[in-house]
Phi, psi and omega in degrees: 000140185300309185297330180296334181287342182255350184302126178068018183230052175291130184266126178244135181227138174247123182259098184285335183284336187248016179210161177281170187294335182275346184261126180252130178242126178242133179252137177237133175252129181215168176290136178293153174237157178302329179294346179279355189307314183296316180293319179293322178295325177297328176285319185286321186308315179299331177293327177284314187286332188237001177222177176246012189284341186270345185066016177249144177265326186240143177289128178294160174286163177300320180296318177297319180293322176302318178296324178296317178299312180302315182296314179300314185292349175297332184223331188233167176281145168230114187251149179239139173255131175243133176246114185050042176085355180257129178293127185231000178179166177205156178215150180207165175245152176217169181299131176279328177213141187276355177279150187307318183291344177277358184293350180270002181232145178229160169257135180254150176222146180214138178221129180238141176312129184305329182272002183238012179292151178083011182253007179088005182295311181299317180296318178297318178297312181295321178301313180291320179300315180298318180297318179293316180296324177298319178292338176271007180065030175284134183269323184224137171257124182243142175236123174260114192239128173295137182217171184210155173278330179236112182287146175214191184291342183262338183207121174238176177256022181300323180294324177297311180299319179298312181294322176298321177299327179281351179109003176288156176226149181290131177236357178185161181222120178259135179237163178053043178235041184096309174217161171286139178238142172251135180252113178239149188225149175226116172296140177297133184292152178292148179299140181261000000 
């Protein structure tokens, strides 16, 4: 069960590079709730409005986003990162393929507040997401990432570099599907 994976395991991180010595920042990773929809949508909306990575043209309503959270949580984790009580990012898994034998693989998605990138939020979210998925017996985490040969203000390859840094490797490249997509995958690591 998803919630059992987080019991007693609030994750705290201190980011020494982005704050002065007197300021303490604590990060908490928890399961998303439907009530988080407005805050998560505020993080997601700029990705729709200012990039092409989401494949969406219009920002969903809060109610629609609430439904997305509910749908994900029926089977997979949807995690929220809070920094000093403020929601600053989220990550979730979804079905990679809807046929039964594809149930051992997931597609992962992650969105971090544009003003909070580089603070370890994404890594903390992915680490916790991977641990929960491993307990659910998921074999592979897949990320389908929009990419480009020429970076511009709407599309960069930063997500590819980020996922490679986490240990993902490219396993496929889709072309002429609206945007070029790179499919990179990470087998869930063996328990240590």
